[in-house]
PyMOL Python script that loads the backbone (N, CA, C, O; Angstrom):
from pymol import cmd

cmd.read_pdbstr("""\
ATOM      1  N   GLN A   1     -21.043  90.423 -73.598  1.00  0.00           N
ATOM      2  CA  GLN A   1     -20.113  89.561 -73.052  1.00  0.00           C
ATOM      3  C   GLN A   1     -19.508  89.721 -71.609  1.00  0.00           C
ATOM      4  O   GLN A   1     -18.873  88.811 -71.076  1.00  0.00           O
ATOM      5  N   THR A   2     -19.721  90.812 -71.074  1.00  0.00           N
ATOM      6  CA  THR A   2     -19.342  91.240 -69.574  1.00  0.00           C
ATOM      7  C   THR A   2     -20.212  90.361 -68.877  1.00  0.00           C
ATOM      8  O   THR A   2     -19.840  89.293 -68.392  1.00  0.00           O
ATOM      9  N   GLY A   3     -21.648  90.915 -68.813  1.00  0.00           N
ATOM     10  CA  GLY A   3     -22.502  89.734 -68.370  1.00  0.00           C
ATOM     11  C   GLY A   3     -22.423  88.473 -67.995  1.00  0.00           C
ATOM     12  O   GLY A   3     -22.736  87.947 -66.927  1.00  0.00           O
ATOM     13  N   ALA A   4     -21.874  87.925 -69.194  1.00  0.00           N
ATOM     14  CA  ALA A   4     -21.609  86.437 -69.029  1.00  0.00           C
ATOM     15  C   ALA A   4     -20.515  86.086 -68.419  1.00  0.00           C
ATOM     16  O   ALA A   4     -20.456  84.917 -68.039  1.00  0.00           O
ATOM     17  N   ILE A   5     -19.376  86.975 -68.162  1.00  0.00           N
ATOM     18  CA  ILE A   5     -17.799  86.945 -67.544  1.00  0.00           C
ATOM     19  C   ILE A   5     -18.542  86.828 -66.122  1.00  0.00           C
ATOM     20  O   ILE A   5     -18.530  85.866 -65.354  1.00  0.00           O
ATOM     21  N   ALA A   6     -19.140  87.966 -65.992  1.00  0.00           N
ATOM     22  CA  ALA A   6     -19.697  88.104 -64.338  1.00  0.00           C
ATOM     23  C   ALA A   6     -20.655  86.955 -63.915  1.00  0.00           C
ATOM     24  O   ALA A   6     -20.843  86.654 -62.737  1.00  0.00           O
ATOM     25  N   GLU A   7     -21.216  86.370 -64.922  1.00  0.00           N
ATOM     26  CA  GLU A   7     -22.081  85.311 -64.355  1.00  0.00           C
ATOM     27  C   GLU A   7     -21.017  83.912 -64.306  1.00  0.00           C
ATOM     28  O   GLU A   7     -21.161  83.045 -63.444  1.00  0.00           O
ATOM     29  N   MET A   8     -20.258  83.865 -65.055  1.00  0.00           N
ATOM     30  CA  MET A   8     -19.509  82.511 -64.964  1.00  0.00           C
ATOM     31  C   MET A   8     -18.661  82.468 -63.853  1.00  0.00           C
ATOM     32  O   MET A   8     -18.473  81.420 -63.235  1.00  0.00           O
ATOM     33  N   THR A   9     -17.963  83.877 -63.457  1.00  0.00           N
ATOM     34  CA  THR A   9     -17.244  84.084 -62.379  1.00  0.00           C
ATOM     35  C   THR A   9     -18.138  83.911 -60.787  1.00  0.00           C
ATOM     36  O   THR A   9     -17.624  83.510 -59.743  1.00  0.00           O
ATOM     37  N   ARG A  10     -19.494  84.311 -60.961  1.00  0.00           N
ATOM     38  CA  ARG A  10     -20.362  84.186 -59.875  1.00  0.00           C
ATOM     39  C   ARG A  10     -20.398  82.606 -59.736  1.00  0.00           C
ATOM     40  O   ARG A  10     -20.056  82.162 -58.640  1.00  0.00           O
ATOM     41  N   ARG A  11     -20.748  81.772 -60.655  1.00  0.00           N
ATOM     42  CA  ARG A  11     -20.881  80.215 -60.714  1.00  0.00           C
ATOM     43  C   ARG A  11     -19.347  79.427 -60.101  1.00  0.00           C
ATOM     44  O   ARG A  11     -19.213  78.602 -59.197  1.00  0.00           O
ATOM     45  N   TYR A  12     -18.640  79.867 -60.722  1.00  0.00           N
ATOM     46  CA  TYR A  12     -17.240  79.494 -60.305  1.00  0.00           C
ATOM     47  C   TYR A  12     -16.776  79.615 -58.980  1.00  0.00           C
ATOM     48  O   TYR A  12     -16.147  78.771 -58.341  1.00  0.00           O
ATOM     49  N   ASN A  13     -17.178  80.859 -58.582  1.00  0.00           N
ATOM     50  CA  ASN A  13     -16.867  81.256 -57.188  1.00  0.00           C
ATOM     51  C   ASN A  13     -17.859  80.214 -56.065  1.00  0.00           C
ATOM     52  O   ASN A  13     -17.357  79.617 -55.113  1.00  0.00           O
ATOM     53  N   GLU A  14     -18.942  80.180 -56.330  1.00  0.00           N
ATOM     54  CA  GLU A  14     -20.077  79.538 -55.551  1.00  0.00           C
ATOM     55  C   GLU A  14     -19.296  78.048 -55.244  1.00  0.00           C
ATOM     56  O   GLU A  14     -19.544  77.370 -54.247  1.00  0.00           O
ATOM     57  N   LEU A  15     -18.463  77.731 -56.129  1.00  0.00           N
ATOM     58  CA  LEU A  15     -18.025  76.217 -56.215  1.00  0.00           C
ATOM     59  C   LEU A  15     -16.783  75.712 -55.878  1.00  0.00           C
ATOM     60  O   LEU A  15     -16.520  74.546 -55.584  1.00  0.00           O
ATOM     61  N   SER A  16     -15.856  76.887 -55.953  1.00  0.00           N
ATOM     62  CA  SER A  16     -14.448  77.171 -55.552  1.00  0.00           C
ATOM     63  C   SER A  16     -13.987  77.458 -54.256  1.00  0.00           C
ATOM     64  O   SER A  16     -14.464  78.512 -53.835  1.00  0.00           O
ATOM     65  N   PRO A  17     -13.148  76.832 -53.394  1.00  0.00           N
ATOM     66  CA  PRO A  17     -12.443  77.406 -52.407  1.00  0.00           C
ATOM     67  C   PRO A  17     -11.863  78.303 -52.429  1.00  0.00           C
ATOM     68  O   PRO A  17     -11.751  79.014 -51.430  1.00  0.00           O
ATOM     69  N   VAL A  18     -11.110  78.666 -53.958  1.00  0.00           N
ATOM     70  CA  VAL A  18     -10.400  79.869 -54.129  1.00  0.00           C
ATOM     71  C   VAL A  18     -11.154  80.616 -55.232  1.00  0.00           C
ATOM     72  O   VAL A  18     -11.432  80.159 -56.341  1.00  0.00           O
ATOM     73  N   PRO A  19     -11.490  82.025 -54.686  1.00  0.00           N
ATOM     74  CA  PRO A  19     -12.383  82.651 -55.654  1.00  0.00           C
ATOM     75  C   PRO A  19     -11.365  83.328 -56.918  1.00  0.00           C
ATOM     76  O   PRO A  19     -10.151  83.469 -56.764  1.00  0.00           O
ATOM     77  N   VAL A  20     -11.865  83.587 -57.769  1.00  0.00           N
ATOM     78  CA  VAL A  20     -11.342  84.678 -58.740  1.00  0.00           C
ATOM     79  C   VAL A  20     -11.901  85.697 -58.919  1.00  0.00           C
ATOM     80  O   VAL A  20     -13.075  85.869 -58.593  1.00  0.00           O
ATOM     81  N   THR A  21     -11.082  86.689 -59.543  1.00  0.00           N
ATOM     82  CA  THR A  21     -11.781  88.266 -59.835  1.00  0.00           C
ATOM     83  C   THR A  21     -11.349  88.553 -61.006  1.00  0.00           C
ATOM     84  O   THR A  21     -10.141  88.452 -61.219  1.00  0.00           O
ATOM     85  N   PRO A  22     -12.223  88.969 -62.023  1.00  0.00           N
ATOM     86  CA  PRO A  22     -11.918  89.127 -63.499  1.00  0.00           C
ATOM     87  C   PRO A  22     -11.452  90.449 -63.687  1.00  0.00           C
ATOM     88  O   PRO A  22     -12.244  91.317 -63.321  1.00  0.00           O
ATOM     89  N   ARG A  23     -10.125  90.920 -64.272  1.00  0.00           N
ATOM     90  CA  ARG A  23      -9.507  91.914 -64.318  1.00  0.00           C
ATOM     91  C   ARG A  23      -9.280  92.305 -65.977  1.00  0.00           C
ATOM     92  O   ARG A  23      -9.118  91.453 -66.851  1.00  0.00           O
ATOM     93  N   THR A  24      -9.299  93.357 -66.141  1.00  0.00           N
ATOM     94  CA  THR A  24      -8.931  93.756 -67.656  1.00  0.00           C
ATOM     95  C   THR A  24      -7.322  93.759 -67.285  1.00  0.00           C
ATOM     96  O   THR A  24      -6.745  93.729 -66.197  1.00  0.00           O
ATOM     97  N   GLY A  25      -6.714  93.821 -69.000  1.00  0.00           N
ATOM     98  CA  GLY A  25      -5.205  93.735 -69.153  1.00  0.00           C
ATOM     99  C   GLY A  25      -4.707  94.986 -68.086  1.00  0.00           C
ATOM    100  O   GLY A  25      -3.806  94.776 -67.274  1.00  0.00           O
ATOM    101  N   GLU A  26      -5.488  96.479 -68.197  1.00  0.00           N
ATOM    102  CA  GLU A  26      -4.922  97.527 -67.685  1.00  0.00           C
ATOM    103  C   GLU A  26      -4.701  97.117 -65.933  1.00  0.00           C
ATOM    104  O   GLU A  26      -3.821  97.340 -65.102  1.00  0.00           O
ATOM    105  N   GLN A  27      -5.880  96.481 -65.935  1.00  0.00           N
ATOM    106  CA  GLN A  27      -5.934  96.167 -64.204  1.00  0.00           C
ATOM    107  C   GLN A  27      -4.661  95.149 -63.542  1.00  0.00           C
ATOM    108  O   GLN A  27      -3.993  95.304 -62.520  1.00  0.00           O
ATOM    109  N   VAL A  28      -4.639  93.954 -64.680  1.00  0.00           N
ATOM    110  CA  VAL A  28      -3.388  93.183 -64.523  1.00  0.00           C
ATOM    111  C   VAL A  28      -2.126  94.066 -64.500  1.00  0.00           C
ATOM    112  O   VAL A  28      -1.275  93.833 -63.642  1.00  0.00           O
ATOM    113  N   ALA A  29      -1.946  95.072 -65.393  1.00  0.00           N
ATOM    114  CA  ALA A  29      -0.774  95.556 -65.835  1.00  0.00           C
ATOM    115  C   ALA A  29      -0.235  96.551 -64.433  1.00  0.00           C
ATOM    116  O   ALA A  29       0.955  96.841 -64.311  1.00  0.00           O
ATOM    117  N   ARG A  30      -0.937  96.855 -63.764  1.00  0.00           N
ATOM    118  CA  ARG A  30      -0.856  97.630 -62.598  1.00  0.00           C
ATOM    119  C   ARG A  30       0.228  96.835 -61.686  1.00  0.00           C
ATOM    120  O   ARG A  30       1.216  97.352 -61.166  1.00  0.00           O
ATOM    121  N   PHE A  31      -0.218  95.263 -61.584  1.00  0.00           N
ATOM    122  CA  PHE A  31       0.753  94.674 -60.638  1.00  0.00           C
ATOM    123  C   PHE A  31       1.924  94.390 -61.000  1.00  0.00           C
ATOM    124  O   PHE A  31       2.513  93.507 -60.378  1.00  0.00           O
ATOM    125  N   PHE A  32       2.418  94.899 -61.838  1.00  0.00           N
ATOM    126  CA  PHE A  32       3.943  94.857 -62.661  1.00  0.00           C
ATOM    127  C   PHE A  32       4.551  96.540 -62.448  1.00  0.00           C
ATOM    128  O   PHE A  32       5.701  96.787 -62.808  1.00  0.00           O
ATOM    129  N   ASP A  33       3.677  97.634 -61.841  1.00  0.00           N
ATOM    130  CA  ASP A  33       4.346  98.793 -61.708  1.00  0.00           C
ATOM    131  C   ASP A  33       5.624  98.542 -60.935  1.00  0.00           C
ATOM    132  O   ASP A  33       5.662  97.790 -59.961  1.00  0.00           O
ATOM    133  N   GLY A  34       6.514  99.106 -61.338  1.00  0.00           N
ATOM    134  CA  GLY A  34       8.157  99.330 -60.996  1.00  0.00           C
ATOM    135  C   GLY A  34       8.938  97.831 -61.231  1.00  0.00           C
ATOM    136  O   GLY A  34       9.892  97.488 -60.533  1.00  0.00           O
ATOM    137  N   LEU A  35       8.474  97.145 -62.136  1.00  0.00           N
ATOM    138  CA  LEU A  35       8.838  96.184 -62.515  1.00  0.00           C
ATOM    139  C   LEU A  35       9.577  96.264 -64.126  1.00  0.00           C
ATOM    140  O   LEU A  35       9.155  97.068 -64.958  1.00  0.00           O
ATOM    141  N   ASP A  36      10.701  95.336 -64.414  1.00  0.00           N
ATOM    142  CA  ASP A  36      11.075  95.343 -65.946  1.00  0.00           C
ATOM    143  C   ASP A  36      10.003  94.321 -66.541  1.00  0.00           C
ATOM    144  O   ASP A  36      10.100  93.237 -65.965  1.00  0.00           O
ATOM    145  N   VAL A  37       9.188  94.337 -67.347  1.00  0.00           N
ATOM    146  CA  VAL A  37       8.204  93.437 -67.977  1.00  0.00           C
ATOM    147  C   VAL A  37       8.991  92.783 -69.086  1.00  0.00           C
ATOM    148  O   VAL A  37       9.497  93.335 -70.063  1.00  0.00           O
ATOM    149  N   ILE A  38       9.003  91.401 -68.731  1.00  0.00           N
ATOM    150  CA  ILE A  38       9.571  90.879 -69.933  1.00  0.00           C
ATOM    151  C   ILE A  38       8.634  90.529 -71.228  1.00  0.00           C
ATOM    152  O   ILE A  38       7.437  90.257 -71.131  1.00  0.00           O
ATOM    153  N   GLU A  39       9.396  90.580 -72.504  1.00  0.00           N
ATOM    154  CA  GLU A  39       8.737  90.494 -73.309  1.00  0.00           C
ATOM    155  C   GLU A  39       7.720  89.182 -73.924  1.00  0.00           C
ATOM    156  O   GLU A  39       8.338  88.175 -74.269  1.00  0.00           O
ATOM    157  N   PRO A  40       6.577  89.166 -74.034  1.00  0.00           N
ATOM    158  CA  PRO A  40       5.743  90.194 -75.117  1.00  0.00           C
ATOM    159  C   PRO A  40       5.151  90.785 -73.937  1.00  0.00           C
ATOM    160  O   PRO A  40       4.103  91.294 -74.333  1.00  0.00           O
ATOM    161  N   GLY A  41       5.269  90.977 -72.740  1.00  0.00           N
ATOM    162  CA  GLY A  41       4.439  91.778 -71.883  1.00  0.00           C
ATOM    163  C   GLY A  41       3.208  91.542 -71.096  1.00  0.00           C
ATOM    164  O   GLY A  41       2.981  90.343 -70.937  1.00  0.00           O
ATOM    165  N   VAL A  42       2.400  92.299 -70.591  1.00  0.00           N
ATOM    166  CA  VAL A  42       1.040  91.711 -70.297  1.00  0.00           C
ATOM    167  C   VAL A  42       0.179  91.808 -71.165  1.00  0.00           C
ATOM    168  O   VAL A  42      -0.338  92.803 -71.675  1.00  0.00           O
ATOM    169  N   VAL A  43      -0.012  90.433 -71.375  1.00  0.00           N
ATOM    170  CA  VAL A  43      -0.635  90.130 -72.556  1.00  0.00           C
ATOM    171  C   VAL A  43      -1.693  88.856 -72.144  1.00  0.00           C
ATOM    172  O   VAL A  43      -1.507  88.057 -71.226  1.00  0.00           O
ATOM    173  N   PRO A  44      -2.940  88.892 -73.146  1.00  0.00           N
ATOM    174  CA  PRO A  44      -3.576  87.406 -72.947  1.00  0.00           C
ATOM    175  C   PRO A  44      -2.878  86.248 -73.006  1.00  0.00           C
ATOM    176  O   PRO A  44      -1.937  86.025 -73.767  1.00  0.00           O
ATOM    177  N   ILE A  45      -3.375  85.451 -72.139  1.00  0.00           N
ATOM    178  CA  ILE A  45      -2.432  84.155 -72.196  1.00  0.00           C
ATOM    179  C   ILE A  45      -1.996  83.448 -73.159  1.00  0.00           C
ATOM    180  O   ILE A  45      -0.875  82.945 -73.244  1.00  0.00           O
ATOM    181  N   ARG A  46      -2.958  83.379 -73.998  1.00  0.00           N
ATOM    182  CA  ARG A  46      -2.929  82.549 -75.263  1.00  0.00           C
ATOM    183  C   ARG A  46      -1.384  83.079 -75.955  1.00  0.00           C
ATOM    184  O   ARG A  46      -0.509  82.288 -76.308  1.00  0.00           O
ATOM    185  N   GLN A  47      -1.283  84.494 -76.050  1.00  0.00           N
ATOM    186  CA  GLN A  47       0.134  85.156 -76.453  1.00  0.00           C
ATOM    187  C   GLN A  47       1.267  84.531 -76.225  1.00  0.00           C
ATOM    188  O   GLN A  47       2.066  84.344 -77.143  1.00  0.00           O
ATOM    189  N   TRP A  48       1.504  84.110 -74.945  1.00  0.00           N
ATOM    190  CA  TRP A  48       2.597  83.672 -74.354  1.00  0.00           C
ATOM    191  C   TRP A  48       2.968  82.417 -74.814  1.00  0.00           C
ATOM    192  O   TRP A  48       4.140  82.068 -74.960  1.00  0.00           O
ATOM    193  N   TRP A  49       1.776  81.579 -75.098  1.00  0.00           N
ATOM    194  CA  TRP A  49       2.264  80.107 -75.505  1.00  0.00           C
ATOM    195  C   TRP A  49       2.180  80.112 -76.935  1.00  0.00           C
ATOM    196  O   TRP A  49       2.581  79.103 -77.515  1.00  0.00           O
ATOM    197  N   ALA A  50       1.677  81.177 -77.683  1.00  0.00           N
ATOM    198  CA  ALA A  50       1.535  80.964 -79.191  1.00  0.00           C
ATOM    199  C   ALA A  50       1.123  82.457 -79.579  1.00  0.00           C
ATOM    200  O   ALA A  50      -0.034  82.849 -79.728  1.00  0.00           O
ATOM    201  N   PRO A  51       2.381  83.280 -79.726  1.00  0.00           N
ATOM    202  CA  PRO A  51       2.418  84.585 -79.948  1.00  0.00           C
ATOM    203  C   PRO A  51       1.519  85.092 -81.561  1.00  0.00           C
ATOM    204  O   PRO A  51       0.939  86.142 -81.835  1.00  0.00           O
ATOM    205  N   GLU A  52       1.692  84.093 -82.207  1.00  0.00           N
ATOM    206  CA  GLU A  52       0.886  84.037 -83.428  1.00  0.00           C
ATOM    207  C   GLU A  52      -0.747  83.854 -83.537  1.00  0.00           C
ATOM    208  O   GLU A  52      -1.492  83.973 -84.510  1.00  0.00           O
ATOM    209  N   ALA A  53      -1.030  83.500 -82.090  1.00  0.00           N
ATOM    210  CA  ALA A  53      -2.406  83.427 -82.397  1.00  0.00           C
ATOM    211  C   ALA A  53      -3.163  84.336 -82.139  1.00  0.00           C
ATOM    212  O   ALA A  53      -2.590  85.328 -81.688  1.00  0.00           O
ATOM    213  N   ASP A  54      -4.597  84.434 -82.276  1.00  0.00           N
ATOM    214  CA  ASP A  54      -5.588  85.500 -81.816  1.00  0.00           C
ATOM    215  C   ASP A  54      -5.733  85.610 -80.177  1.00  0.00           C
ATOM    216  O   ASP A  54      -5.381  84.736 -79.385  1.00  0.00           O
ATOM    217  N   THR A  55      -6.191  86.589 -79.922  1.00  0.00           N
ATOM    218  CA  THR A  55      -6.128  87.030 -78.309  1.00  0.00           C
ATOM    219  C   THR A  55      -7.360  86.294 -77.829  1.00  0.00           C
ATOM    220  O   THR A  55      -7.387  86.045 -76.624  1.00  0.00           O
ATOM    221  N   GLY A  56      -8.557  85.837 -78.695  1.00  0.00           N
ATOM    222  CA  GLY A  56      -9.601  85.388 -78.208  1.00  0.00           C
ATOM    223  C   GLY A  56      -9.318  83.938 -77.063  1.00  0.00           C
ATOM    224  O   GLY A  56      -8.300  83.276 -76.862  1.00  0.00           O
ATOM    225  N   ALA A  57     -10.488  83.860 -76.571  1.00  0.00           N
ATOM    226  CA  ALA A  57     -10.233  82.709 -75.337  1.00  0.00           C
ATOM    227  C   ALA A  57     -10.792  81.433 -75.833  1.00  0.00           C
ATOM    228  O   ALA A  57     -10.783  80.458 -75.081  1.00  0.00           O
ATOM    229  N   GLU A  58     -11.323  81.340 -77.135  1.00  0.00           N
ATOM    230  CA  GLU A  58     -11.975  80.265 -77.458  1.00  0.00           C
ATOM    231  C   GLU A  58     -11.106  79.054 -77.223  1.00  0.00           C
ATOM    232  O   GLU A  58      -9.919  79.243 -77.488  1.00  0.00           O
ATOM    233  N   GLY A  59     -11.412  77.919 -76.810  1.00  0.00           N
ATOM    234  CA  GLY A  59     -10.484  76.848 -76.521  1.00  0.00           C
ATOM    235  C   GLY A  59      -9.243  76.843 -75.647  1.00  0.00           C
ATOM    236  O   GLY A  59      -8.318  76.038 -75.533  1.00  0.00           O
ATOM    237  N   GLY A  60      -9.538  78.064 -75.035  1.00  0.00           N
ATOM    238  CA  GLY A  60      -7.885  78.326 -74.225  1.00  0.00           C
ATOM    239  C   GLY A  60      -8.421  78.854 -72.852  1.00  0.00           C
ATOM    240  O   GLY A  60      -9.592  78.740 -72.490  1.00  0.00           O
ATOM    241  N   LEU A  61      -7.451  79.425 -72.157  1.00  0.00           N
ATOM    242  CA  LEU A  61      -7.801  80.052 -71.049  1.00  0.00           C
ATOM    243  C   LEU A  61      -8.012  81.460 -71.283  1.00  0.00           C
ATOM    244  O   LEU A  61      -7.493  82.043 -72.235  1.00  0.00           O
ATOM    245  N   ALA A  62      -8.827  82.067 -70.366  1.00  0.00           N
ATOM    246  CA  ALA A  62      -8.985  83.467 -70.908  1.00  0.00           C
ATOM    247  C   ALA A  62      -8.522  84.160 -69.655  1.00  0.00           C
ATOM    248  O   ALA A  62      -8.949  83.824 -68.551  1.00  0.00           O
ATOM    249  N   GLY A  63      -7.614  85.166 -69.833  1.00  0.00           N
ATOM    250  CA  GLY A  63      -6.990  85.918 -68.721  1.00  0.00           C
ATOM    251  C   GLY A  63      -5.623  86.686 -69.246  1.00  0.00           C
ATOM    252  O   GLY A  63      -5.255  86.503 -70.406  1.00  0.00           O
ATOM    253  N   TYR A  64      -4.937  87.485 -68.423  1.00  0.00           N
ATOM    254  CA  TYR A  64      -3.985  87.906 -68.568  1.00  0.00           C
ATOM    255  C   TYR A  64      -2.603  87.459 -67.766  1.00  0.00           C
ATOM    256  O   TYR A  64      -2.698  87.199 -66.566  1.00  0.00           O
ATOM    257  N   CYS A  65      -1.367  87.374 -68.408  1.00  0.00           N
ATOM    258  CA  CYS A  65      -0.139  86.972 -67.872  1.00  0.00           C
ATOM    259  C   CYS A  65       0.715  88.006 -67.962  1.00  0.00           C
ATOM    260  O   CYS A  65       0.312  88.987 -68.587  1.00  0.00           O
ATOM    261  N   GLY A  66       1.907  88.038 -67.447  1.00  0.00           N
ATOM    262  CA  GLY A  66       3.244  88.323 -67.642  1.00  0.00           C
ATOM    263  C   GLY A  66       4.194  88.006 -66.637  1.00  0.00           C
ATOM    264  O   GLY A  66       3.957  87.466 -65.556  1.00  0.00           O
ATOM    265  N   ILE A  67       5.674  88.519 -67.234  1.00  0.00           N
ATOM    266  CA  ILE A  67       6.328  88.028 -66.136  1.00  0.00           C
ATOM    267  C   ILE A  67       7.485  89.617 -65.969  1.00  0.00           C
ATOM    268  O   ILE A  67       8.073  90.144 -66.913  1.00  0.00           O
ATOM    269  N   GLY A  68       7.526  90.031 -64.648  1.00  0.00           N
ATOM    270  CA  GLY A  68       8.451  90.976 -64.406  1.00  0.00           C
ATOM    271  C   GLY A  68       9.348  90.580 -63.477  1.00  0.00           C
ATOM    272  O   GLY A  68       9.212  89.643 -62.690  1.00  0.00           O
ATOM    273  N   ARG A  69      10.571  91.555 -63.619  1.00  0.00           N
ATOM    274  CA  ARG A  69      11.868  91.399 -62.922  1.00  0.00           C
ATOM    275  C   ARG A  69      12.250  92.634 -62.214  1.00  0.00           C
ATOM    276  O   ARG A  69      12.323  93.751 -62.726  1.00  0.00           O
ATOM    277  N   LYS A  70      12.512  92.294 -60.865  1.00  0.00           N
ATOM    278  CA  LYS A  70      12.851  93.428 -60.186  1.00  0.00           C
ATOM    279  C   LYS A  70      14.001  94.018 -60.517  1.00  0.00           C
ATOM    280  O   LYS A  70      14.961  93.251 -60.452  1.00  0.00           O
ATOM    281  N   PRO A  71      14.367  95.665 -61.018  1.00  0.00           N
ATOM    282  CA  PRO A  71      15.439  96.241 -61.393  1.00  0.00           C
ATOM    283  C   PRO A  71      16.519  96.197 -60.485  1.00  0.00           C
ATOM    284  O   PRO A  71      17.590  96.730 -60.774  1.00  0.00           O
TER     285      PRO A  71
END
""", "prot")
cmd.dss("prot")
cmd.show_as("cartoon", "prot")
cmd.util.cbc("prot")
cmd.orient("prot")
């Protein structure tokens, strides 16, 4: 699946004025270093809107998100 993600990213970036960079959950979590992370933490986007949903991207946005508060 990594090859498919790389190909989709390449195609998107060819057409968009705002490029995207795919990152793992661990890579996204580093942006929250030094912050108090609000539950449910840095998780797949679908878990913020429907915590009981699976973590797959089918039918929704793929990516990770979180909310951090400065201590």
